[in-house]
N, C-alpha and C positions, 0 to 999 in steps of 0.2 A: 681469547683463551689460550692462544699459542698452540704449540705442537702437543698433541694428545693421542699419540699412537703407542700402545704399550709394547709392541714387539720390536721396535727399533727406534733409536733416537734420531732427531733431525740431523745431527752432526754426522752420525754413521750413514744415514741415508744419503747425504750429500757426498760423502766419500765414495759410496758405491756409484752414484751418478757420475762423478768425475772419472771413475774408471770406465764407466759405460761410454762416456764421451770420447775417451782415448781410443776405445775399440771402434767407435763410429767414425773416427778420423781415419783409421785403417780401412774401414768399410767404404770410405770415399775413394780408395784406390791406391793410396801412397802412404809410405811410412814418413816419419818426421825427417828422415835423411833424404827424402825425395825419391827413394827406390820404390818400385812397384810392390804393392802388398798382394801376396797370393793367399787365397782362401781355399781350404779343403773342407770337406763335409763335416769333419769333427769340429773345426773352429767355428764354422757357420752354425752348427748345432748349439755350441756354447753361447754364441751371441744371441740366438733365438731364445735360449733358456733365460738369459738375462732379461730379454724383453718380456717373457712370460712372468718373471718375478715382479717386475715393475707394474705390469698389468694387474697382478693379484693384489699388490699393495694399494694401488689406486682404487681398485674395486672395493677393497675393505674400507678405505677412507671415505669414499663417496656414498657407501651404503649405510653409514652410521651418522646420525645427527651430532653425536658427541665428537666424532673424529673429523667431521666436515671442515671445521675451522683449520684443521691441520693442512688441508689442501691450499688454503690461502697463505699459510706460513711457508709451505713448500714453494709456492710460486714466487713469493718474495725472495727466498733464498736463491732460487733459480735465476731470477731477474738480476740479482746482484752478481751472480757468477757469470752470466752471459754478457753483462755490460763491461766486463773487464777487457781492456784493449787487446790482450793476447788471446782472448777466447776465439776459437774458430768461427768465422762469420757464417759459414755454411750451416752451423748448428745454432745460430743466435736466436732462433724462434723456439728453442727447447722450453717446454712448459709442462705442467701437470697433464694437460690435455694430450701432449705428445706422448708422455709416458703411459697414459691410459690406453694408447694404441701402439705400444712400443714394438711389437712384432711386425706390425705393418710398416712402422718407421724403419726398422731394420731391413725388411724385405725391399722397401723402396730404394734404400741406399745400395744394397748389394746387387740389385738388378739394374739400376739406372746409372750408377757411378762407375762401375767396373766394366771393362770390355766383356761382352757376353759371348765368350768363346764356349765351345762344347764342354771343355773340362770344367769351367766355372758353372755353367748351367747345370751340368750333371751333379756337381757337388752340392749346389743349392737345392735342387729337387730332392736329392737323396736325404739331406738334412731335414728338409721340411716334411717329407713323407714319413721318415722314421720318427720324427717328433710327434706327428699326428697319430701314427699307429701306436706309439707308446701311451699317449693319452687315452686312446680308445680302448687299449688293453686293460685299463684300470676299471672299466665299467662294462666292457663287452667281451663275451667268451670268444667269439670268432671276430677278432678285430679287423682282419683283412676283408672279410665279406661285408662287415659294417662300413668299412672305408669305401669299398667299391659301390655299395648301395648309395652312399652319399654322393658319389660322382655321377651316377647314372642320370639323375634329373638334369644334369648340366648338358647332356649330349646335344639336345636340340638347340640350345642357345649357342654352344660352342661351334656346332656344325654350321649354323647360320652365319656366325661371325667369320668362320674360316672361309666360307664361300665368298663373303663380301671382301675379305682380306685378299683372296686370290684375284678377284676382279680389280681391286685397287692396285695390287702389285703389277698387274699386266698394263694398267694405264699409267703407272708411276704417279699416281695422284692420291693424296691423303684423304681418308674417310674419317670424319670426326665421330667421336662417341662410339668407337667400336669396342670399348671395354665392356665385357659382359656383365650384366646385372643379374646375379643369381640369388634367388630367395631374398631379395631386398638387401638389407645390410649384412655385412660379413659378421658371422658369429666369432666370438673370441677363440673358439676351439678350431675353427675351420681354416687352417693355415694355407691349405691348398687353394682355397678360393682367393685369398690375398695374393698368392703367387700368380695365379692365372690373370687376375686383374692387372697386376704390375707388368706382366709380360706383354699384355695387349696394349697397355699404355706406352711401353717402350716401342712396340712395333709401330704404333701410330706416330710417335715422335720421329722415328727413323724415316717413315714415309714422308712426313712433312719436310724434314731436312733434305731428303733426296729431291723432292719437288722444287724446293727453294734453290738448291744447288743447280738443278737443271735449268731453271729459269734464269738464274744468274749467269750461267755459262752461255746461254743463248744471247743474253743482252751484251755480255762482254765480247763474245765473238762477233756480234754485229758491229759493235763500236770499232773493234780491231780491223774488221773488213773495210769499214768506211775509211779508217785511217790509212789502210794500205792502198785503197783506190785513190785517195787523195794524193799520196806520194807518187803513184804511177801516172797520174794525169793532173798535174798541178794546174796548168793554165785552163784546161777545159773545165774541170770541176769548179775552179774558182769563179770563172765567168758564169757558169750555170747557176751557182749559188747566189752570186751577186745580183742577178736579175730579180731574185725574190727577196732581197734584203734592202729595204728602203734606207737603212741607216748607213749604207756604204757609199754615199754620194761623194764623200771627201777623200776617196782612196787614190786620187791622182798623184799626190806628192810622194816622192821617194822616201821622205822622212817619216811617213806614216806606216803603221804596222800593216803588213800585207795580210789580206784576209785569209789567204791559204795558211799562212803561219799561225794566225790566230785560231783557225779551225783545227789545225794539227795539234797545237798545244792543248786546246780544250778536250779533244779526243784522247790525248795521252793522259790527261788528268783523270778523266772518267774511267779509262782502262785500268789505271792503277787502283783507284778507290773501289771499283767494282770487281777487282780480281779476287778469286777465291782465297788466295793466300792472305791478301790484305784483310778481307772480311774475317778470316780466322784469327788474325792478329788482333783485330778490333775486339772480337769476342773474348780473347784471352786477356787483353788489357782491361776490358770492362770487369772481368772477374777479379783480376789482381788488385785494381785500384778501388774496388768496392769495399775492400778491407781497410781497417784503420791504418794510419801512416806507419806505425811501428811494425805492422805485419808485412805491408808491401815493400818496405825497405829491406826487411829480412829476406824476402824473396830474391831481390836483386843482389844482396850481399852473399847469399848462398851460391850464387853463380861462381864466386871465388875467382873472378878474373883479375889478374894482377895488372898493375899500372903499365908493365912492360907490354901487355897485349891490348892496350887501349885502341890500337888500330883495328882490332877485330870486333869492336863493340858496336858497329853500325847497326846491326840487327837489334841489339838491346836498346839503342837510342831510338830506333824506329818504333819499337814497342812502347817506349815511354812517351814519345810524341803522339802516337795514336791514342794513348790513354788520356791525353789532353782534349781530344775531340769526340770522345765517346758520346757525351750528352748532346753533341751538336751534329751527330752523324746524318740523321734524316734531313735536317736543315741544310747541311753541306751539299748533299746530293741534289736537293731541290734547287739550291742556288746555282750550282754548276749547270743544271739543265736549263735554267731560265736566263742566264746572262746573255746579253746581246752584244754584237760586235761594237767595239769602241775604237774609233779611228785615232785616238790620242797617240802621239809618238811616245817611244820609250823614255826619252829624256823628260817629257812632260809628266809622265806617270811617276818617274823617279822623284821629281820635284814635289809632287803631291805626297809621296811617302815621307819625304824629309819633313814636311809640315806636321806629320804625326808626332815626330819627336819633339817638335816645338809646341805642340798642342794648338796649332793654328788652322788645322784643316776644318773646313765647313762641316764635314761629315763626322768630325771627331766628337763623339758625344759620350765619352766614358765617364761613368759615375763610380764612386767608391764602392757602393753597394753591389755593383755589377761584378766586381772582381771575385772570381770563384776561388775560395780558400783552398780547396783540394787541388785545383789547377795550379795555383801559386806554389803549393808544396811540391808538386810534381816537377815544375820548372826549376824550383830552387835545388831540388835533388839533381836534376839534369845538369845544371850549371856546375855543380860540384863534381859531377862525373866527368864532364868535358874537360874541366881544369884548364880552360883557355884554348883547347884544341878545336877551334871552330871548323877546321877542315872536315871534321866528322859530319857536320851538317850538309856539306857539299857532296857527300856520298849518297845522300838520300834524295828522293824525288823533290823537285822544287816546290810542288804544291803542298807537300806534307809540312815542310819547314815553314811555309807561308801561312798555312791555316792553323797550325798548332801553336805557334809562338805569338802571343798577343802583343800589341804595341806597348802595353804598360810594363812588359817584362824587360829587365836589363839585357836579356839575351837578344831581344829584337833590335835594340840599338847596336849591339856588337855585330849582329848579322848584317844590318843595313850599312854599318860603317865599312864592312869588308866589301860590300857592293860598291860603295862610294870610292873606295881605294882602287878598285878595278876600273870604274868609270873614268877616273882621272889618269889611269895608266901608271899609277905608282907601283913599286915593287910589292909583290905579294906571293905567299907560298901556295896560293890557290888560284893561280891564273887559269881561267877557263876559256878564254878566247884571245885572238890576236887582232881584234877589230881596231883597238886604239893604235897599235903599232902600224897597222895597215891603213890608218886614217879613214876607217870606215865607220858608218853609223851602226850602233848596236840594234839590229833588227831581228835576226833569226838565230842568234847565238844563245849559249846557255845563260849568259848574264842577262840578256834581254828576257829570256823566259822566266828567270827567277824574279826579275823586277815586275814583269807582268802578273805573275802569280800573287805577289805581295799586293799589287794594285787591285786585282779583282776581289780579293778577300778583305783587305783593310780599308779600301776606299769605296769601291763599288758595293762591297758586301759588309759594310761597317756594322749593319744591324746584326749580322751573323756573328761577328767577332765580339760585339758588345753585349751579347747575351739575350738579345730580343728573340722572342719565339717566332718561328716561321709560320706563315699562314698559307 
């Protein structure tokens, strides 16, 4: 039957929804220019009024058998709009069901997306309470007392939640399901109830994040302490660990990797990947690259970094490389924790890596279907950004370059070629050690570490690089 709502056409409705989407983008915290969006009570009230308008329209459509097919027509138009590559991915789930609870949708964004400072919280509460009082004044003579009467039944529930919240904050441990359930479902008119629920949801999320950060800090500090102890007592710790490692029987030769060096490299990798800063970058990379290619490219283009400042791009490159391993993050940590000592010499490990280029490695099991198209697009963009300046990769931790660049990428061959150049002692702009000049074996230098990192991920951890799921 198509659109059959007499008060507004589908075309006009979609224009209003597009304007609503623009406002919701601002409600996510930032303007299109990237500057922070500030919300006062007046603008918050306007946005809530928009939400109420859409709720009323959807209520009318759903309450009439004649108009109900219009909801399907609206969803079809919304689906076409949200599927456009330039549509904000954070709002891609927008549908008639979302608009039917538009004020709750608005409240969620304004409370969860923006920094909840005193001024913002005061502005939001002012707008919500004023809006509810205005609605009550239309049918209640004493709207203030009517509003307070509605709040009174919540006291017991809120006091109980408050006590549990204080207990949780003292322990720094999250308590699930602390969102108050008041009178069952939220009524359309009771905006305060929506606000209270969203505030408690945010409080619960903050407590969860705080607990995770505390746990991560403890783990990272433990690894750093172990690394520090290893450096201060090389021989003693190595001897003690070797007694418990049956795989270390071949450690007598000077050409084999020293166990202490291996343990030091492993600890340093874990310290980097479990560092709070790295985890935050991974989270940011996950958000950026979850968008369509056209959108995440715009994010990096808006950085407006000139080619003259390419040497300042190592943090951007780090973010891009972390974006390549977001989907493998858990597998990566598990693999690092499980790898055992390998007594192979650096030169032998390098030879195994060279076989990857020729496709002759026994563990090389790459299939065309395994190649991640998004990862390929990210690496293609990175190659263009680098513009042949491979020295940027040498500013980053060896483990990141090793795990983020797959062997099928042209960048892997370029990276390995540079390692080969330094192995042979040829002239290079990225000389990282003097082992060749001093006629020494590459054992504990940066070149050896970069080779070892490539080996543990691309040879020992080929299942991780080739997309196999970890168990």
